[in-house]
OpenMM code with the backbone's topology and positions (N, CA, C; nanometers):
from openmm import Vec3, app, unit

residues = "UNK UNK UNK UNK UNK UNK UNK UNK UNK UNK UNK UNK UNK UNK UNK UNK UNK UNK UNK UNK UNK UNK UNK UNK UNK UNK UNK UNK UNK UNK UNK UNK UNK UNK UNK UNK UNK UNK UNK UNK UNK UNK UNK UNK UNK UNK UNK UNK UNK UNK UNK UNK UNK UNK UNK UNK UNK UNK UNK UNK UNK UNK UNK UNK UNK UNK UNK UNK UNK UNK UNK UNK UNK UNK UNK UNK UNK UNK UNK UNK UNK UNK UNK UNK UNK UNK UNK UNK UNK UNK".split()
positions = [
    Vec3(0.4070, 1.0086, -0.4659),
    Vec3(0.3243, 0.9830, -0.5817),
    Vec3(0.1808, 0.9691, -0.5313),
    Vec3(0.0905, 1.0445, -0.5882),
    Vec3(-0.0498, 1.0438, -0.5484),
    Vec3(-0.1328, 0.9782, -0.6576),
    Vec3(-0.2381, 0.9066, -0.6173),
    Vec3(-0.3239, 0.8442, -0.7165),
    Vec3(-0.4366, 0.7652, -0.6551),
    Vec3(-0.5004, 0.6863, -0.7402),
    Vec3(-0.6098, 0.5984, -0.6975),
    Vec3(-0.5501, 0.4605, -0.6695),
    Vec3(-0.5928, 0.4009, -0.5594),
    Vec3(-0.5420, 0.2709, -0.5170),
    Vec3(-0.6570, 0.1725, -0.5091),
    Vec3(-0.6384, 0.0535, -0.5634),
    Vec3(-0.7366, -0.0534, -0.5476),
    Vec3(-0.6657, -0.1716, -0.4832),
    Vec3(-0.7199, -0.2200, -0.3722),
    Vec3(-0.6665, -0.3371, -0.3040),
    Vec3(-0.7266, -0.4593, -0.3719),
    Vec3(-0.6438, -0.5347, -0.4428),
    Vec3(-0.6930, -0.6529, -0.5129),
    Vec3(-0.7057, -0.7719, -0.4196),
    Vec3(-0.6071, -0.7913, -0.3323),
    Vec3(-0.6148, -0.9038, -0.2390),
    Vec3(-0.5304, -0.8761, -0.1148),
    Vec3(-0.5698, -0.9393, -0.0052),
    Vec3(-0.4980, -0.9363, 0.1219),
    Vec3(-0.4941, -1.0780, 0.1769),
    Vec3(-0.3820, -1.1210, 0.2317),
    Vec3(-0.3732, -1.2564, 0.2864),
    Vec3(-0.4501, -1.2695, 0.4180),
    Vec3(-0.4717, -1.1594, 0.4868),
    Vec3(-0.5541, -1.1565, 0.6083),
    Vec3(-0.6029, -1.0145, 0.6290),
    Vec3(-0.6957, -0.9959, 0.7189),
    Vec3(-0.7522, -0.8632, 0.7437),
    Vec3(-0.6494, -0.7721, 0.8088),
    Vec3(-0.6580, -0.6451, 0.7731),
    Vec3(-0.5758, -0.5415, 0.8347),
    Vec3(-0.6667, -0.4217, 0.8582),
    Vec3(-0.6512, -0.3578, 0.9711),
    Vec3(-0.7387, -0.2464, 1.0080),
    Vec3(-0.7283, -0.1329, 0.9058),
    Vec3(-0.8426, -0.0938, 0.8494),
    Vec3(-0.8484, 0.0194, 0.7590),
    Vec3(-0.8389, -0.0122, 0.6109),
    Vec3(-0.8041, -0.1356, 0.5738),
    Vec3(-0.7971, -0.1755, 0.4334),
    Vec3(-0.8898, -0.2936, 0.4092),
    Vec3(-0.9536, -0.2943, 0.2929),
    Vec3(-1.0420, -0.4036, 0.2568),
    Vec3(-1.0092, -0.4477, 0.1152),
    Vec3(-1.0103, -0.5784, 0.0919),
    Vec3(-0.9883, -0.6321, -0.0422),
    Vec3(-1.1026, -0.5892, -0.1332),
    Vec3(-1.0712, -0.5667, -0.2592),
    Vec3(-1.1679, -0.5291, -0.3636),
    Vec3(-1.2231, -0.3877, -0.3450),
    Vec3(-1.1558, -0.3045, -0.2647),
    Vec3(-1.2030, -0.1681, -0.2414),
    Vec3(-1.1035, -0.0685, -0.3005),
    Vec3(-1.1566, 0.0427, -0.3522),
    Vec3(-1.0728, 0.1486, -0.4093),
    Vec3(-1.0635, 0.2659, -0.3126),
    Vec3(-0.9482, 0.3340, -0.3159),
    Vec3(-0.9233, 0.4495, -0.2306),
    Vec3(-0.8698, 0.5621, -0.3180),
    Vec3(-0.9317, 0.6796, -0.3100),
    Vec3(-0.8865, 0.7963, -0.3851),
    Vec3(-0.7826, 0.8730, -0.3042),
    Vec3(-0.6982, 0.9456, -0.3716),
    Vec3(-0.5949, 1.0294, -0.3092),
    Vec3(-0.5032, 0.9506, -0.2155),
    Vec3(-0.4626, 0.8316, -0.2570),
    Vec3(-0.3633, 0.7548, -0.1825),
    Vec3(-0.2247, 0.8063, -0.2208),
    Vec3(-0.1343, 0.8083, -0.1242),
    Vec3(0.0012, 0.8585, -0.1482),
    Vec3(0.1013, 0.7479, -0.1155),
    Vec3(0.1904, 0.7197, -0.2102),
    Vec3(0.3013, 0.6276, -0.1865),
    Vec3(0.4276, 0.7123, -0.1825),
    Vec3(0.5009, 0.7031, -0.0712),
    Vec3(0.6193, 0.7856, -0.0494),
    Vec3(0.7361, 0.6956, -0.0112),
    Vec3(0.8532, 0.7213, -0.0684),
    Vec3(0.9712, 0.6429, -0.0338),
    Vec3(1.0063, 0.6651, 0.1122),
    Vec3(1.0218, 0.5565, 0.1864),
    Vec3(1.0488, 0.5633, 0.3298),
    Vec3(1.1970, 0.5403, 0.3577),
    Vec3(1.2487, 0.4305, 0.3068),
    Vec3(1.3903, 0.3981, 0.3202),
    Vec3(1.4286, 0.3072, 0.2043),
    Vec3(1.5385, 0.2394, 0.2149),
    Vec3(1.5913, 0.1613, 0.1033),
    Vec3(1.4933, 0.0559, 0.0508),
    Vec3(1.4225, -0.0128, 0.1401),
    Vec3(1.3340, -0.1221, 0.0985),
    Vec3(1.1851, -0.0938, 0.1141),
    Vec3(1.1480, -0.0014, 0.1971),
    Vec3(1.0078, 0.0177, 0.2321),
    Vec3(0.9548, 0.1538, 0.1861),
    Vec3(0.8238, 0.1602, 0.1748),
    Vec3(0.7546, 0.2820, 0.1358),
    Vec3(0.6426, 0.3067, 0.2356),
    Vec3(0.5984, 0.4307, 0.2454),
    Vec3(0.4851, 0.4652, 0.3295),
    Vec3(0.3638, 0.4839, 0.2390),
    Vec3(0.2561, 0.4151, 0.2708),
    Vec3(0.1297, 0.4288, 0.1992),
    Vec3(0.0351, 0.5043, 0.2917),
    Vec3(-0.0117, 0.6212, 0.2485),
    Vec3(-0.1031, 0.7028, 0.3281),
    Vec3(-0.2335, 0.7177, 0.2525),
    Vec3(-0.3435, 0.6860, 0.3193),
    Vec3(-0.4760, 0.7007, 0.2590),
    Vec3(-0.5322, 0.8387, 0.2906),
    Vec3(-0.6381, 0.8743, 0.2222),
    Vec3(-0.7016, 1.0056, 0.2388),
    Vec3(-0.7442, 1.0300, 0.3837),
    Vec3(-0.7836, 0.9240, 0.4541),
    Vec3(-0.8276, 0.9373, 0.5932),
    Vec3(-0.7101, 0.9401, 0.6920),
    Vec3(-0.5881, 0.9605, 0.6392),
    Vec3(-0.4641, 0.9734, 0.7178),
    Vec3(-0.4163, 0.8424, 0.7796),
    Vec3(-0.4713, 0.7280, 0.7393),
    Vec3(-0.4199, 0.5992, 0.7844),
    Vec3(-0.2873, 0.5746, 0.7158),
    Vec3(-0.1848, 0.5326, 0.7911),
    Vec3(-0.0526, 0.5063, 0.7353),
    Vec3(-0.0161, 0.3604, 0.7486),
    Vec3(0.0426, 0.3076, 0.6426),
    Vec3(0.0881, 0.1691, 0.6377),
    Vec3(0.2306, 0.1664, 0.5847),
    Vec3(0.3049, 0.0630, 0.6200),
    Vec3(0.4375, 0.0397, 0.5645),
    Vec3(0.4201, -0.0637, 0.4531),
    Vec3(0.4758, -0.0342, 0.3359),
    Vec3(0.4622, -0.1211, 0.2189),
    Vec3(0.6004, -0.1620, 0.1713),
    Vec3(0.6247, -0.2914, 0.1670),
    Vec3(0.7492, -0.3460, 0.1140),
    Vec3(0.7156, -0.4128, -0.0188),
    Vec3(0.7562, -0.3513, -0.1282),
    Vec3(0.7202, -0.4001, -0.2618),
    Vec3(0.8159, -0.5108, -0.3033),
    Vec3(0.7603, -0.6265, -0.3374),
    Vec3(0.8395, -0.7412, -0.3816),
    Vec3(0.8409, -0.7543, -0.5329),
    Vec3(0.7316, -0.7143, -0.5992),
    Vec3(0.7208, -0.7226, -0.7447),
    Vec3(0.6400, -0.6043, -0.7950),
    Vec3(0.6761, -0.5572, -0.9136),
    Vec3(0.6099, -0.4416, -0.9734),
    Vec3(0.5929, -0.4667, -1.1219),
    Vec3(0.4719, -0.4456, -1.1721),
    Vec3(0.4444, -0.4541, -1.3154),
    Vec3(0.3902, -0.3198, -1.3610),
    Vec3(0.4492, -0.2670, -1.4674),
    Vec3(0.4031, -0.1414, -1.5244),
    Vec3(0.3018, -0.1745, -1.6323),
    Vec3(0.1807, -0.1235, -1.6176),
    Vec3(0.0753, -0.1456, -1.7147),
    Vec3(0.0520, -0.0154, -1.7905),
    Vec3(-0.0444, -0.0101, -1.8794),
    Vec3(-0.0666, 0.1070, -1.9638),
    Vec3(-0.0787, 0.2358, -1.8825),
    Vec3(-0.1684, 0.2408, -1.7860),
    Vec3(-0.1883, 0.3613, -1.7059),
    Vec3(-0.1789, 0.3351, -1.5560),
    Vec3(-0.1321, 0.2174, -1.5187),
    Vec3(-0.1303, 0.1830, -1.3771),
    Vec3(-0.0069, 0.0995, -1.3430),
    Vec3(0.0107, 0.0791, -1.2123),
    Vec3(0.1157, -0.0064, -1.1595),
    Vec3(0.0509, -0.1192, -1.0809),
    Vec3(0.0982, -0.2403, -1.1003),
    Vec3(0.0516, -0.3545, -1.0228),
    Vec3(0.1616, -0.3863, -0.9220),
    Vec3(0.1302, -0.3731, -0.7930),
    Vec3(0.2275, -0.3919, -0.6860),
    Vec3(0.1945, -0.5167, -0.6065),
    Vec3(0.2953, -0.5981, -0.5812),
    Vec3(0.2800, -0.7143, -0.4937),
    Vec3(0.3841, -0.7019, -0.3844),
    Vec3(0.3426, -0.7290, -0.2609),
    Vec3(0.4379, -0.7197, -0.1514),
    Vec3(0.3723, -0.7393, -0.0166),
    Vec3(0.4404, -0.6908, 0.0847),
    Vec3(0.3935, -0.7028, 0.2227),
    Vec3(0.3526, -0.5657, 0.2732),
    Vec3(0.2484, -0.5635, 0.3545),
    Vec3(0.1998, -0.4383, 0.4127),
    Vec3(0.1731, -0.4625, 0.5610),
    Vec3(0.1990, -0.3602, 0.6431),
    Vec3(0.1705, -0.3701, 0.7860),
    Vec3(0.1581, -0.2305, 0.8436),
    Vec3(0.1043, -0.2256, 0.9640),
    Vec3(0.0927, -0.0998, 1.0375),
    Vec3(0.2136, -0.0913, 1.1294),
    Vec3(0.2779, 0.0254, 1.1306),
    Vec3(0.3957, 0.0418, 1.2153),
    Vec3(0.3555, 0.0309, 1.3613),
    Vec3(0.4300, -0.0495, 1.4355),
    Vec3(0.3987, -0.0682, 1.5772),
    Vec3(0.5032, 0.0030, 1.6613),
    Vec3(0.4618, 0.0428, 1.7795),
    Vec3(0.5525, 0.1102, 1.8714),
    Vec3(0.6026, 0.0101, 1.9744),
    Vec3(0.7206, 0.0349, 2.0264),
    Vec3(0.7755, -0.0518, 2.1297),
    Vec3(0.8388, -0.1761, 2.0708),
    Vec3(0.8283, -0.2871, 2.1452),
    Vec3(0.8928, -0.4123, 2.1059),
    Vec3(0.8042, -0.5010, 2.0196),
    Vec3(0.6834, -0.4545, 1.9870),
    Vec3(0.5931, -0.5363, 1.9063),
    Vec3(0.6501, -0.5547, 1.7664),
    Vec3(0.6582, -0.6797, 1.7234),
    Vec3(0.7034, -0.7096, 1.5877),
    Vec3(0.5854, -0.6945, 1.4933),
    Vec3(0.6031, -0.6253, 1.3803),
    Vec3(0.4924, -0.6134, 1.2853),
    Vec3(0.4654, -0.7470, 1.2181),
    Vec3(0.3406, -0.7712, 1.1859),
    Vec3(0.2997, -0.8932, 1.1178),
    Vec3(0.2702, -0.8577, 0.9722),
    Vec3(0.3638, -0.8861, 0.8789),
    Vec3(0.3403, -0.8493, 0.7397),
    Vec3(0.2252, -0.9288, 0.6782),
    Vec3(0.1476, -0.8612, 0.5972),
    Vec3(0.0332, -0.9209, 0.5286),
    Vec3(0.0611, -0.9128, 0.3793),
    Vec3(0.0520, -1.0245, 0.3124),
    Vec3(0.0768, -1.0289, 0.1687),
    Vec3(-0.0385, -0.9597, 0.0977),
    Vec3(-0.0047, -0.8692, 0.0050),
    Vec3(-0.1071, -0.7919, -0.0632),
    Vec3(-0.0761, -0.7769, -0.2114),
    Vec3(-0.1801, -0.7494, -0.2860),
    Vec3(-0.1681, -0.7167, -0.4278),
    Vec3(-0.2494, -0.5891, -0.4486),
    Vec3(-0.1840, -0.4854, -0.5021),
    Vec3(-0.2456, -0.3545, -0.5170),
    Vec3(-0.2332, -0.3076, -0.6617),
    Vec3(-0.3306, -0.2296, -0.7053),
    Vec3(-0.3232, -0.1629, -0.8344),
    Vec3(-0.3268, -0.0137, -0.8066),
    Vec3(-0.2346, 0.0612, -0.8675),
    Vec3(-0.2194, 0.2032, -0.8396),
    Vec3(-0.2197, 0.2815, -0.9698),
    Vec3(-0.3087, 0.3805, -0.9784),
    Vec3(-0.3163, 0.4712, -1.0929),
    Vec3(-0.2634, 0.6065, -1.0489),
    Vec3(-0.1387, 0.6419, -1.0826),
    Vec3(-0.0869, 0.7732, -1.0421),
    Vec3(-0.1501, 0.8851, -1.1219),
    Vec3(-0.1643, 1.0009, -1.0581),
    Vec3(-0.2101, 1.1203, -1.1283),
    Vec3(-0.1406, 1.2420, -1.0701),
    Vec3(-0.1404, 1.3491, -1.1469),
    Vec3(-0.0738, 1.4719, -1.1069),
    Vec3(-0.1766, 1.5746, -1.0643),
    Vec3(-0.1470, 1.6472, -0.9587),
    Vec3(-0.2361, 1.7533, -0.9103),
    Vec3(-0.1817, 1.8871, -0.9516),
] * unit.nanometer
topology = app.Topology()
chain = topology.addChain("A")
for resn in residues:
    res = topology.addResidue(resn, chain)
    for name in ("N", "CA", "C"):
        topology.addAtom(name, app.Element.getBySymbol(name[0]), res)
């Protein structure tokens, strides 16, 4: 699903995302049973675990955890986030 993404809040800083900032051409893709891949236009990839979803008139309000996938034995540190997503068709 492609659309415009606005980061409403982050519990702490994460590289490449800023609270109160909008991103065009963001893609949310199903990754596995619980998680999704969020890819920004600049090819930054994040893992998104959605805990709550509200369907609004033309947008989705997503609440959950987000992190950058780590390699090796590093445990990811989930960051609580609130996102607004406006899907559109190309």
